[in-house]
MARLUM-511389 format. One record per residue (C-alpha): z negated, x, y; residue in one letter; residue number from 0. Coordinates in steps of 0.001 Angstrom, whole numbers, plus 500000, padded with zeros to 6 digits. Last residue first. Layout:
// MARLUM-511389
(zalum (Z; X; Y); A; NUM)
...
// end
This chain:
// MARLUM-511389
(zalum (209444; 831308; 399382); X; 561)
(zalum (209772; 829685; 402219); X; 560)
(zalum (211193; 829897; 406022); X; 559)
(zalum (211397; 826471; 406079); X; 558)
(zalum (215118; 826513; 404547); X; 557)
(zalum (215741; 830490; 404871); X; 556)
(zalum (218137; 831518; 407458); X; 555)
(zalum (215722; 831768; 410094); X; 554)
(zalum (214168; 835099; 408617); X; 553)
(zalum (210546; 834819; 407518); X; 552)
(zalum (211127; 834936; 404020); X; 551)
(zalum (212677; 838490; 404296); X; 550)
(zalum (208900; 839412; 405042); X; 549)
(zalum (208119; 840614; 408741); X; 548)
(zalum (206146; 844108; 409038); X; 547)
(zalum (202585; 844222; 409055); X; 546)
(zalum (201421; 844406; 405808); X; 545)
(zalum (204245; 846446; 404199); X; 544)
(zalum (203036; 848703; 407030); X; 543)
(zalum (199554; 848809; 406940); X; 542)
(zalum (199678; 849823; 403311); X; 541)
(zalum (200150; 848306; 399618); X; 540)
(zalum (200258; 844341; 400714); X; 539)
(zalum (198076; 842760; 398253); X; 538)
(zalum (200224; 840200; 395975); X; 537)
(zalum (200920; 836503; 396526); X; 536)
(zalum (204493; 836324; 394144); X; 535)
(zalum (206736; 835309; 396784); X; 534)
(zalum (204702; 837121; 399531); X; 533)
(zalum (204136; 840358; 398109); X; 532)
(zalum (207583; 840716; 397039); X; 531)
(zalum (208831; 839682; 400456); X; 530)
(zalum (206533; 842435; 401739); X; 529)
(zalum (207928; 844833; 399401); X; 528)
(zalum (211155; 844188; 400775); X; 527)
(zalum (210147; 844436; 404433); X; 526)
(zalum (208810; 847755; 403472); X; 525)
(zalum (212683; 848983; 403801); X; 524)
(zalum (212594; 847928; 407326); X; 523)
(zalum (213008; 844484; 409319); X; 522)
(zalum (213412; 842944; 412744); X; 521)
(zalum (214911; 839586; 412421); X; 520)
(zalum (218367; 839532; 413660); X; 519)
(zalum (219718; 837568; 410590); X; 518)
(zalum (223635; 836566; 410612); X; 517)
(zalum (224509; 833658; 408752); X; 516)
(zalum (227509; 833074; 406352); X; 515)
(zalum (227675; 829505; 404029); X; 514)
(zalum (224608; 828462; 405234); X; 513)
(zalum (220794; 827551; 404675); X; 512)
(zalum (220275; 830117; 401862); X; 511)
(zalum (218546; 828803; 398388); X; 510)
(zalum (222147; 829777; 397313); X; 509)
(zalum (221506; 833200; 397477); X; 508)
(zalum (222573; 836630; 398921); X; 507)
(zalum (220707; 838666; 401174); X; 506)
(zalum (222809; 841692; 402795); X; 505)
(zalum (221299; 844896; 404319); X; 504)
(zalum (223005; 847832; 405885); X; 503)
(zalum (220806; 850715; 407543); X; 502)
(zalum (219533; 851315; 411123); X; 501)
(zalum (218465; 855195; 411343); X; 500)
(zalum (214803; 855476; 410932); X; 499)
(zalum (211377; 853676; 410984); X; 498)
(zalum (209621; 855849; 410891); X; 497)
(zalum (207148; 858514; 409562); X; 496)
(zalum (205034; 859160; 412447); X; 495)
(zalum (204547; 855692; 413213); X; 494)
(zalum (205887; 852388; 413362); X; 493)
(zalum (205371; 848755; 412299); X; 492)
(zalum (201228; 848600; 412356); X; 491)
(zalum (201603; 848677; 416026); X; 490)
(zalum (205080; 848435; 417674); X; 489)
(zalum (205685; 852170; 419614); X; 488)
(zalum (209512; 852738; 418433); X; 487)
(zalum (211575; 850356; 416663); X; 486)
(zalum (215283; 852014; 415730); X; 485)
(zalum (217931; 852493; 418355); X; 484)
(zalum (221032; 850513; 417473); X; 483)
(zalum (224262; 852579; 417954); X; 482)
(zalum (224583; 853937; 414433); X; 481)
(zalum (225693; 857681; 413228); X; 480)
(zalum (225738; 858911; 409832); X; 479)
(zalum (223350; 861604; 407923); X; 478)
(zalum (223380; 859436; 404675); X; 477)
(zalum (221597; 856456; 406498); X; 476)
(zalum (219073; 855748; 404179); X; 475)
(zalum (218130; 853775; 400482); X; 474)
(zalum (220825; 851450; 401169); X; 473)
(zalum (220458; 847443; 400816); X; 472)
(zalum (221035; 844253; 398766); X; 471)
(zalum (218874; 841895; 398311); X; 470)
(zalum (219365; 839090; 395482); X; 469)
(zalum (217272; 835953; 395963); X; 468)
(zalum (217658; 834171; 392610); X; 467)
(zalum (216895; 830619; 391826); X; 466)
(zalum (220397; 829279; 391747); X; 465)
(zalum (221898; 832351; 389691); X; 464)
(zalum (219791; 832023; 386838); X; 463)
(zalum (222229; 831186; 384436); X; 462)
(zalum (224437; 834024; 385079); X; 461)
(zalum (227861; 833927; 387324); X; 460)
(zalum (226052; 835128; 390776); X; 459)
(zalum (223965; 837634; 388834); X; 458)
(zalum (227106; 839422; 386820); X; 457)
(zalum (229168; 838585; 389834); X; 456)
(zalum (226699; 840591; 392201); X; 455)
(zalum (226657; 843773; 389658); X; 454)
(zalum (230127; 843572; 389822); X; 453)
(zalum (230593; 843252; 393507); X; 452)
(zalum (228342; 846445; 393730); X; 451)
(zalum (230593; 848462; 391621); X; 450)
(zalum (233327; 847800; 393353); X; 449)
(zalum (231374; 848777; 396666); X; 448)
(zalum (230905; 852094; 394688); X; 447)
(zalum (234206; 852668; 394128); X; 446)
(zalum (235193; 852053; 397660); X; 445)
(zalum (232962; 854774; 399033); X; 444)
(zalum (233998; 857222; 396302); X; 443)
(zalum (230917; 859513; 395151); X; 442)
(zalum (230191; 862954; 395367); X; 441)
(zalum (230137; 863862; 398443); X; 440)
(zalum (229130; 860430; 400269); X; 439)
(zalum (226604; 858716; 398097); X; 438)
(zalum (228680; 854961; 397464); X; 437)
(zalum (226367; 854363; 394201); X; 436)
(zalum (228811; 854611; 391398); X; 435)
(zalum (229359; 858134; 390639); X; 434)
(zalum (225212; 858656; 391075); X; 433)
(zalum (224342; 855941; 388746); X; 432)
(zalum (223241; 852872; 390240); X; 431)
(zalum (219634; 851895; 390957); X; 430)
(zalum (218675; 848175; 390487); X; 429)
(zalum (215172; 847028; 390965); X; 428)
(zalum (214224; 843707; 389517); X; 427)
(zalum (211573; 841060; 390063); X; 426)
(zalum (210812; 837934; 388347); X; 425)
(zalum (212765; 839290; 385115); X; 424)
(zalum (216672; 838105; 384354); X; 423)
(zalum (216839; 836456; 381300); X; 422)
(zalum (219935; 834513; 381900); X; 421)
(zalum (222493; 835911; 379792); X; 420)
(zalum (224634; 837178; 382207); X; 419)
(zalum (221579; 838628; 384371); X; 418)
(zalum (220061; 840072; 381005); X; 417)
(zalum (222914; 841887; 379921); X; 416)
(zalum (223563; 843562; 383513); X; 415)
(zalum (220145; 844560; 383742); X; 414)
(zalum (220132; 846109; 380413); X; 413)
(zalum (223214; 848333; 381219); X; 412)
(zalum (221051; 849435; 384451); X; 411)
(zalum (218814; 851373; 382098); X; 410)
(zalum (214973; 850821; 381683); X; 409)
(zalum (211506; 851908; 383443); X; 408)
(zalum (209404; 848817; 383088); X; 407)
(zalum (208152; 848361; 379756); X; 406)
(zalum (208283; 851866; 377752); X; 405)
(zalum (207327; 853609; 381319); X; 404)
(zalum (204118; 850895; 381375); X; 403)
(zalum (203671; 851642; 377496); X; 402)
(zalum (202806; 855257; 378510); X; 401)
(zalum (204307; 857919; 376600); X; 400)
(zalum (206171; 859515; 379268); X; 399)
(zalum (204286; 858873; 382688); X; 398)
(zalum (204409; 855644; 384110); X; 397)
(zalum (200802; 855398; 385819); X; 396)
(zalum (201117; 858937; 386734); X; 395)
(zalum (203556; 858164; 389406); X; 394)
(zalum (206902; 860722; 390332); X; 393)
(zalum (208954; 858662; 387562); X; 392)
(zalum (208297; 855635; 389367); X; 391)
(zalum (210463; 856821; 392076); X; 390)
(zalum (213534; 857506; 389884); X; 389)
(zalum (216028; 858402; 392880); X; 388)
(zalum (215146; 862047; 392780); X; 387)
(zalum (216613; 862453; 389086); X; 386)
(zalum (220357; 861814; 390560); X; 385)
(zalum (222436; 861108; 387626); X; 384)
(zalum (225631; 862674; 388436); X; 383)
(zalum (226674; 865136; 385635); X; 382)
(zalum (225036; 862615; 383217); X; 381)
(zalum (221465; 863282; 382075); X; 380)
(zalum (221068; 864222; 378034); X; 379)
(zalum (217261; 864371; 377534); X; 378)
(zalum (217550; 864178; 373993); X; 377)
(zalum (218412; 866551; 373674); X; 376)
(zalum (218324; 869968; 376631); X; 375)
(zalum (220302; 869392; 379396); X; 374)
(zalum (221193; 872913; 381161); X; 373)
(zalum (224907; 871497; 382493); X; 372)
(zalum (224667; 867730; 383135); X; 371)
(zalum (225939; 865432; 380373); X; 370)
(zalum (229456; 864086; 381042); X; 369)
(zalum (231162; 865434; 377792); X; 368)
(zalum (228731; 862899; 375840); X; 367)
(zalum (227679; 864720; 373038); X; 366)
(zalum (224364; 866109; 373970); X; 365)
(zalum (223038; 867543; 370824); X; 364)
(zalum (219984; 867822; 368530); X; 363)
(zalum (220315; 864528; 366501); X; 362)
(zalum (223618; 863609; 365886); X; 361)
(zalum (223738; 859389; 366640); X; 360)
(zalum (225993; 859403; 369630); X; 359)
(zalum (225198; 860516; 373047); X; 358)
(zalum (226282; 857119; 375376); X; 357)
(zalum (222944; 855470; 375431); X; 356)
(zalum (223390; 852751; 377887); X; 355)
(zalum (221448; 849906; 375845); X; 354)
(zalum (219248; 852092; 373988); X; 353)
(zalum (220205; 854267; 370674); X; 352)
(zalum (218403; 857490; 371784); X; 351)
(zalum (216250; 857283; 374886); X; 350)
(zalum (216105; 860536; 375943); X; 349)
(zalum (215057; 859647; 379291); X; 348)
(zalum (218335; 860774; 380985); X; 347)
(zalum (220437; 859428; 378410); X; 346)
(zalum (218735; 855925; 378543); X; 345)
(zalum (218218; 855958; 382750); X; 344)
(zalum (222401; 856746; 383302); X; 343)
(zalum (222201; 853756; 385664); X; 342)
(zalum (218912; 852732; 386824); X; 341)
(zalum (216814; 849562; 386086); X; 340)
(zalum (213281; 849616; 387234); X; 339)
(zalum (211628; 846567; 385646); X; 338)
(zalum (209705; 843680; 386695); X; 337)
(zalum (207047; 841109; 384762); X; 336)
(zalum (204465; 839289; 386877); X; 335)
(zalum (200838; 839277; 385199); X; 334)
(zalum (199543; 839743; 388735); X; 333)
(zalum (198072; 843440; 387712); X; 332)
(zalum (201840; 844192; 386577); X; 331)
(zalum (202932; 842825; 389760); X; 330)
(zalum (200721; 845253; 391829); X; 329)
(zalum (201323; 848070; 389900); X; 328)
(zalum (204942; 847974; 390054); X; 327)
(zalum (204593; 847638; 393820); X; 326)
(zalum (202538; 850694; 393487); X; 325)
(zalum (199119; 852235; 393701); X; 324)
(zalum (198397; 855552; 394967); X; 323)
(zalum (198374; 858336; 392074); X; 322)
(zalum (200960; 860882; 392490); X; 321)
(zalum (202157; 863130; 389773); X; 320)
(zalum (202183; 866906; 391046); X; 319)
(zalum (205961; 867524; 392623); X; 318)
(zalum (207743; 870093; 390600); X; 317)
(zalum (208818; 873239; 392054); X; 316)
(zalum (205803; 875083; 391056); X; 315)
(zalum (206488; 873413; 387374); X; 314)
(zalum (209700; 875320; 387141); X; 313)
(zalum (212962; 873327; 387315); X; 312)
(zalum (215479; 874312; 384600); X; 311)
(zalum (217156; 870908; 384031); X; 310)
(zalum (217056; 869032; 387296); X; 309)
(zalum (214111; 866279; 386310); X; 308)
(zalum (213992; 863491; 383590); X; 307)
(zalum (211396; 864587; 382566); X; 306)
(zalum (207891; 864538; 384576); X; 305)
(zalum (206817; 866199; 387450); X; 304)
(zalum (209649; 864692; 389552); X; 303)
(zalum (211518; 867033; 391282); X; 302)
(zalum (211505; 867802; 395140); X; 301)
(zalum (214173; 866438; 397934); X; 300)
(zalum (212756; 866382; 401495); X; 299)
(zalum (209499; 864733; 402610); X; 298)
(zalum (206999; 865551; 400473); X; 297)
(zalum (203424; 865790; 402682); X; 296)
(zalum (200847; 868602; 402407); X; 295)
(zalum (200522; 868936; 406176); X; 294)
(zalum (202498; 868868; 409492); X; 293)
(zalum (204371; 865747; 411449); X; 292)
(zalum (204952; 867238; 415110); X; 291)
(zalum (203394; 865264; 417729); X; 290)
(zalum (203736; 868439; 419966); X; 289)
(zalum (206674; 870377; 419412); X; 288)
(zalum (207034; 873418; 417037); X; 287)
(zalum (206052; 876745; 417803); X; 286)
(zalum (208084; 879224; 416189); X; 285)
(zalum (207135; 882087; 414573); X; 284)
(zalum (205468; 885608; 415776); X; 283)
(zalum (202578; 885148; 413395); X; 282)
(zalum (202888; 881904; 411307); X; 281)
(zalum (201955; 878312; 413139); X; 280)
(zalum (199936; 876027; 411130); X; 279)
(zalum (200032; 872335; 412624); X; 278)
(zalum (197025; 870903; 413910); X; 277)
(zalum (194677; 869675; 411421); X; 276)
(zalum (191601; 872189; 412245); X; 275)
(zalum (191993; 873831; 409124); X; 274)
(zalum (196051; 874511; 410187); X; 273)
(zalum (198551; 872189; 408716); X; 272)
(zalum (201657; 873108; 406933); X; 271)
(zalum (205122; 872067; 408013); X; 270)
(zalum (206275; 869190; 406078); X; 269)
(zalum (207184; 869718; 402306); X; 268)
(zalum (210709; 869951; 400647); X; 267)
(zalum (211909; 872836; 402828); X; 266)
(zalum (213900; 873690; 406409); X; 265)
(zalum (212833; 876705; 407458); X; 264)
(zalum (212762; 878392; 410904); X; 263)
(zalum (211856; 881860; 411999); X; 262)
(zalum (214590; 882575; 414038); X; 261)
(zalum (216159; 879299; 415682); X; 260)
(zalum (218914; 878014; 413643); X; 259)
(zalum (222147; 878420; 415280); X; 258)
(zalum (222930; 874620; 416526); X; 257)
(zalum (226663; 873577; 417045); X; 256)
(zalum (227767; 874540; 413529); X; 255)
(zalum (224364; 873733; 412210); X; 254)
(zalum (220798; 875580; 411594); X; 253)
(zalum (217627; 874385; 410321); X; 252)
(zalum (213951; 873555; 411466); X; 251)
(zalum (214690; 871074; 414429); X; 250)
(zalum (211852; 869751; 416406); X; 249)
(zalum (212902; 871768; 419620); X; 248)
(zalum (210334; 874410; 419356); X; 247)
(zalum (211620; 875106; 415781); X; 246)
(zalum (209894; 873708; 412620); X; 245)
(zalum (208710; 875644; 409912); X; 244)
(zalum (209016; 873887; 406581); X; 243)
(zalum (206872; 874207; 403902); X; 242)
(zalum (207720; 874830; 400069); X; 241)
(zalum (205404; 877621; 399779); X; 240)
(zalum (206099; 879110; 396475); X; 239)
(zalum (208416; 882403; 397428); X; 238)
(zalum (205640; 883184; 400236); X; 237)
(zalum (204519; 881784; 403558); X; 236)
(zalum (201065; 881553; 402250); X; 235)
(zalum (201007; 877606; 402391); X; 234)
(zalum (200830; 876844; 398458); X; 233)
(zalum (200205; 873137; 398381); X; 232)
(zalum (196431; 872029; 398063); X; 231)
(zalum (197318; 868454; 397604); X; 230)
(zalum (201225; 867424; 397470); X; 229)
(zalum (201382; 863978; 399139); X; 228)
(zalum (204083; 861186; 398734); X; 227)
(zalum (204879; 859328; 401951); X; 226)
(zalum (203638; 855587; 402089); X; 225)
(zalum (205169; 852362; 401426); X; 224)
(zalum (204638; 852647; 397566); X; 223)
(zalum (207978; 851471; 396001); X; 222)
(zalum (210585; 851672; 398935); X; 221)
(zalum (208783; 853850; 400651); X; 220)
(zalum (209180; 856287; 397926); X; 219)
(zalum (212857; 855787; 397489); X; 218)
(zalum (212944; 856245; 401178); X; 217)
(zalum (211602; 859556; 400900); X; 216)
(zalum (213537; 861037; 398168); X; 215)
(zalum (216499; 859316; 399404); X; 214)
(zalum (216903; 860895; 403140); X; 213)
(zalum (215237; 861417; 405930); X; 212)
(zalum (213006; 859602; 408588); X; 211)
(zalum (211124; 856775; 406712); X; 210)
(zalum (211547; 852886; 406482); X; 209)
(zalum (215497; 852695; 406763); X; 208)
(zalum (215813; 850161; 409475); X; 207)
(zalum (217284; 846314; 409180); X; 206)
(zalum (218925; 844725; 412869); X; 205)
(zalum (221870; 843344; 411232); X; 204)
(zalum (220535; 841378; 407891); X; 203)
(zalum (223505; 840300; 407045); X; 202)
(zalum (223124; 836524; 405311); X; 201)
(zalum (224607; 835344; 402009); X; 200)
(zalum (225928; 832014; 400202); X; 199)
(zalum (227908; 832865; 397142); X; 198)
(zalum (231451; 833312; 397319); X; 197)
(zalum (233732; 830075; 396284); X; 196)
(zalum (236808; 831493; 397548); X; 195)
(zalum (236600; 834928; 398793); X; 194)
(zalum (235097; 836347; 401802); X; 193)
(zalum (232116; 837472; 400044); X; 192)
(zalum (234082; 839379; 397380); X; 191)
(zalum (236201; 840923; 400481); X; 190)
(zalum (233609; 842015; 402050); X; 189)
(zalum (231762; 844007; 399004); X; 188)
(zalum (235134; 844948; 398249); X; 187)
(zalum (235769; 847115; 401594); X; 186)
(zalum (238966; 846234; 403433); X; 185)
(zalum (236838; 844323; 406476); X; 184)
(zalum (234554; 846962; 406722); X; 183)
(zalum (237683; 849705; 407811); X; 182)
(zalum (235010; 852654; 407700); X; 181)
(zalum (233520; 854638; 410342); X; 180)
(zalum (233098; 858313; 410988); X; 179)
(zalum (231096; 859293; 413848); X; 178)
(zalum (228656; 861696; 411421); X; 177)
(zalum (232121; 863390; 410628); X; 176)
(zalum (231901; 864646; 413604); X; 175)
(zalum (229239; 867955; 412608); X; 174)
(zalum (229272; 867974; 408754); X; 173)
(zalum (226002; 870052; 409410); X; 172)
(zalum (224641; 867743; 411305); X; 171)
(zalum (221996; 868137; 414412); X; 170)
(zalum (224735; 868286; 416774); X; 169)
(zalum (227015; 865578; 415495); X; 168)
(zalum (223918; 862838; 415351); X; 167)
(zalum (222506; 864092; 418451); X; 166)
(zalum (223294; 860963; 421010); X; 165)
(zalum (221689; 857831; 419252); X; 164)
(zalum (219224; 858035; 422684); X; 163)
(zalum (216430; 856715; 420616); X; 162)
(zalum (214152; 859094; 421017); X; 161)
(zalum (216589; 862269; 420331); X; 160)
(zalum (217774; 860008; 416752); X; 159)
(zalum (219608; 863307; 415657); X; 158)
(zalum (216472; 865166; 416052); X; 157)
(zalum (214008; 862762; 414015); X; 156)
(zalum (217096; 862712; 411363); X; 155)
(zalum (216983; 866767; 411088); X; 154)
(zalum (213222; 866543; 410922); X; 153)
(zalum (213331; 864366; 407655); X; 152)
(zalum (216462; 865240; 406242); X; 151)
(zalum (219847; 863721; 405817); X; 150)
(zalum (222852; 866456; 405734); X; 149)
(zalum (225959; 865021; 405125); X; 148)
(zalum (228336; 865108; 402206); X; 147)
(zalum (232002; 865891; 402115); X; 146)
(zalum (234212; 862747; 402205); X; 145)
(zalum (235568; 860769; 399107); X; 144)
(zalum (238953; 859074; 399079); X; 143)
(zalum (238642; 857846; 395588); X; 142)
(zalum (241232; 859609; 393376); X; 141)
(zalum (239770; 863014; 391936); X; 140)
(zalum (240479; 866025; 393220); X; 139)
(zalum (242971; 868829; 393904); X; 138)
(zalum (245868; 866581; 395752); X; 137)
(zalum (243392; 866096; 398751); X; 136)
(zalum (241373; 868975; 399378); X; 135)
(zalum (237856; 868492; 398263); X; 134)
(zalum (234546; 868467; 400936); X; 133)
(zalum (233236; 871061; 403069); X; 132)
(zalum (230645; 872083; 400750); X; 131)
(zalum (232670; 872423; 397643); X; 130)
(zalum (230067; 873062; 394641); X; 129)
(zalum (231558; 874424; 391486); X; 128)
(zalum (232919; 871699; 389109); X; 127)
(zalum (230047; 869617; 387160); X; 126)
(zalum (231472; 866099; 388221); X; 125)
(zalum (235357; 866424; 389655); X; 124)
(zalum (235214; 866208; 393412); X; 123)
(zalum (236509; 863009; 394780); X; 122)
(zalum (239206; 864082; 397374); X; 121)
(zalum (242415; 862515; 395405); X; 120)
(zalum (243449; 859979; 398153); X; 119)
(zalum (243300; 856559; 396381); X; 118)
(zalum (240598; 855107; 399086); X; 117)
(zalum (242227; 856489; 401924); X; 116)
(zalum (241180; 859566; 404209); X; 115)
(zalum (242728; 859991; 407515); X; 114)
(zalum (243131; 856375; 409100); X; 113)
(zalum (240259; 855210; 406625); X; 112)
(zalum (237962; 857380; 408168); X; 111)
(zalum (237953; 855388; 411266); X; 110)
(zalum (236566; 857009; 414662); X; 109)
(zalum (233299; 856791; 416468); X; 108)
(zalum (233788; 858839; 420245); X; 107)
(zalum (234146; 862230; 420933); X; 106)
(zalum (237584; 862818; 420788); X; 105)
(zalum (239215; 863812; 417595); X; 104)
(zalum (242053; 865934; 416533); X; 103)
(zalum (240302; 868902; 417228); X; 102)
(zalum (240109; 872452; 418476); X; 101)
(zalum (236765; 873606; 419474); X; 100)
(zalum (236097; 876926; 420633); X; 99)
(zalum (232172; 878101; 420381); X; 98)
(zalum (230960; 880594; 422989); X; 97)
(zalum (228622; 877427; 424346); X; 96)
(zalum (230527; 874452; 423375); X; 95)
(zalum (234353; 875250; 424093); X; 94)
(zalum (236875; 872467; 424448); X; 93)
(zalum (240225; 871077; 422743); X; 92)
(zalum (241439; 867736; 421912); X; 91)
(zalum (244919; 866894; 420093); X; 90)
(zalum (245225; 869576; 417639); X; 89)
(zalum (247162; 868122; 414525); X; 88)
(zalum (245418; 867470; 411382); X; 87)
(zalum (245600; 870201; 408177); X; 86)
(zalum (245014; 872313; 410254); X; 85)
(zalum (242892; 871016; 412171); X; 84)
(zalum (239933; 869775; 410608); X; 83)
(zalum (239359; 866471; 408857); X; 82)
(zalum (240311; 866685; 405340); X; 81)
(zalum (238555; 870014; 404789); X; 80)
(zalum (235776; 868525; 406204); X; 79)
(zalum (234584; 870805; 408925); X; 78)
(zalum (235220; 868945; 411986); X; 77)
(zalum (234361; 869492; 415694); X; 76)
(zalum (234251; 865899; 417810); X; 75)
(zalum (235511; 866836; 421224); X; 74)
(zalum (234622; 867621; 424404); X; 73)
(zalum (230954; 867262; 423761); X; 72)
(zalum (228591; 866131; 426712); X; 71)
(zalum (226049; 868945; 427817); X; 70)
(zalum (222677; 868085; 426641); X; 69)
(zalum (221982; 871906; 425823); X; 68)
(zalum (221985; 870963; 421994); X; 67)
(zalum (225333; 869417; 422781); X; 66)
(zalum (226012; 865321; 423510); X; 65)
(zalum (227552; 862580; 421692); X; 64)
(zalum (229199; 860206; 423876); X; 63)
(zalum (227297; 856806; 425610); X; 62)
(zalum (230437; 854030; 425123); X; 61)
(zalum (227560; 851566; 424109); X; 60)
(zalum (228681; 850179; 420929); X; 59)
(zalum (228979; 846444; 420706); X; 58)
(zalum (232448; 846258; 419464); X; 57)
(zalum (231217; 848619; 416693); X; 56)
(zalum (228281; 846571; 415213); X; 55)
(zalum (225536; 844043; 416446); X; 54)
(zalum (227033; 841597; 413703); X; 53)
(zalum (229508; 838246; 414909); X; 52)
(zalum (231777; 839437; 412183); X; 51)
(zalum (231810; 842503; 410318); X; 50)
(zalum (233446; 845678; 411597); X; 49)
(zalum (230252; 847790; 411883); X; 48)
(zalum (229119; 847112; 408352); X; 47)
(zalum (230415; 850166; 406599); X; 46)
(zalum (229167; 853176; 409131); X; 45)
(zalum (227905; 850933; 411670); X; 44)
(zalum (225177; 849957; 409229); X; 43)
(zalum (224399; 853758; 408148); X; 42)
(zalum (225299; 854701; 404973); X; 41)
(zalum (223485; 856795; 402231); X; 40)
(zalum (222954; 855073; 398585); X; 39)
(zalum (222604; 851664; 397413); X; 38)
(zalum (219794; 849909; 396365); X; 37)
(zalum (220149; 846235; 394613); X; 36)
(zalum (217095; 844339; 394963); X; 35)
(zalum (216733; 841397; 392461); X; 34)
(zalum (214420; 838514; 393257); X; 33)
(zalum (214316; 835954; 390403); X; 32)
(zalum (211829; 832403; 390812); X; 31)
(zalum (213497; 831482; 394422); X; 30)
(zalum (212525; 827700; 394163); X; 29)
(zalum (215702; 825418; 394868); X; 28)
(zalum (217008; 824339; 397906); X; 27)
(zalum (220539; 823270; 396353); X; 26)
(zalum (223249; 825115; 398532); X; 25)
(zalum (226072; 824876; 396493); X; 24)
(zalum (226841; 827845; 393748); X; 23)
(zalum (230369; 828572; 393573); X; 22)
(zalum (231576; 830354; 390384); X; 21)
(zalum (232921; 833361; 390133); X; 20)
(zalum (236528; 834577; 389572); X; 19)
(zalum (237288; 838575; 389308); X; 18)
(zalum (239765; 839785; 391270); X; 17)
(zalum (238202; 839163; 394693); X; 16)
(zalum (240252; 836693; 396268); X; 15)
(zalum (242459; 837823; 399576); X; 14)
(zalum (241087; 837170; 403039); X; 13)
(zalum (240920; 833710; 404551); X; 12)
(zalum (237784; 834028; 406831); X; 11)
(zalum (234210; 832033; 405642); X; 10)
(zalum (232768; 829941; 408303); X; 9)
(zalum (230020; 830975; 410486); X; 8)
(zalum (226628; 831149; 412102); X; 7)
(zalum (224851; 833204; 414037); X; 6)
(zalum (221023; 832981; 414019); X; 5)
(zalum (218504; 834990; 416614); X; 4)
(zalum (215010; 836326; 415544); X; 3)
(zalum (212712; 838272; 417811); X; 2)
(zalum (210007; 839961; 416313); X; 1)
(zalum (206843; 840698; 417792); X; 0)
// end
């Protein structure tokens, strides 16, 4: 079922990282700590496609992106304000239907760094009015940000196109930006891992996001290996009906190249189900294609039932508390300590005076100028705190006031302190705050990669480094193209939820057999759950994490241990 091929190689001569770090030669030690660092919104080809020896851009097939009618796009249309023509010269023209395209981009992958550099002032000022097509260079903050790209449940399935990988442009609100890539060798994480004395690491270049779509859903799959439900959700096509309505080609929305089918709607839930279990179709509405997932499933961003949630969100727009088991429940049941460490959590959760709290000692007032508009003390969330990135906050077990919440939902500052002091818990999940998580649109890729390096240095320079496995991956593809088709039709591994697009993944540990290796074992996000379950002898949560290959099966581990 799984094919494993090992590629070995030494480090390259590149400039050393800015902060010195100690070298950890392989000692064959036991893994007592697993740290999961969960970054944001990049496909494998987008950021890791230029890493040596991986299935990357050099291996990408020449098949071009197509229009919704199946014809080949003449050029890549762009709507990011820093990629349009003007300001860039027109070097390619053509038409798609009645739409004229004037572009600087051929129908092929391109390097974002050639047009938007890390020092360019294209990042939005937090809290400023939203600019959907990005910030013109010279009017924002430095960091080389692009606009955001749509990354939603039905959209991604349309973009993947049955494994053809050729409708990423047609299915995106950011059109040609989907084909952009970064110079891998210039990323801080690449330079760190290629510097003198860097820790042993492996790249998993066959690692996919567990579920189609975006951040909310894949965070849920990271901790529970299942899609949340909204039992009895309103399904009357009124204002409080949060079900999607899917078009005949599986598309529920509209883009520059794919005008919306009349009557479609892209919302938080799947299309509603009829009483017989089939998809419910509104009168005179479009009929979705066979195989469309329907029911009361939460697949796109929806706010949690508990604080912290986006200020002003009505209860009718907040997902009811979930009761399915999570990996946290399994760990606690086995007496294994763990925590979800989130950047900005103390401020958002109202943990006054706790590590990470930046709102002073004046009761009733959020004093940090970076507090989100509408916040009510003590829930003083940062302007870039992402409420839907806190998956345990959707579960009744971790409701406000519970001992489980106080023990396990903590601030990233506590993790950094624990790593430096040698007090890592057996299992740690680390979620950087928005400004540091690499998410296109509101965060800088290079700044986020630098923060990732800082987290790794805190671990690798700390007393627990020799017994720690660090898993670095991304929640989902962020709407960006990748040339490797996700697995399909594999019993137990694939289902109606995914896996979706290939995403970056790194394993960092002195236990790894080689200084650098490429692991081609087939994995997805639930492989992280399977790894934790195997190490601590826990029962699987669902059929997916029971069937998927855990990361210890990779040949980069001696004896395929834990």
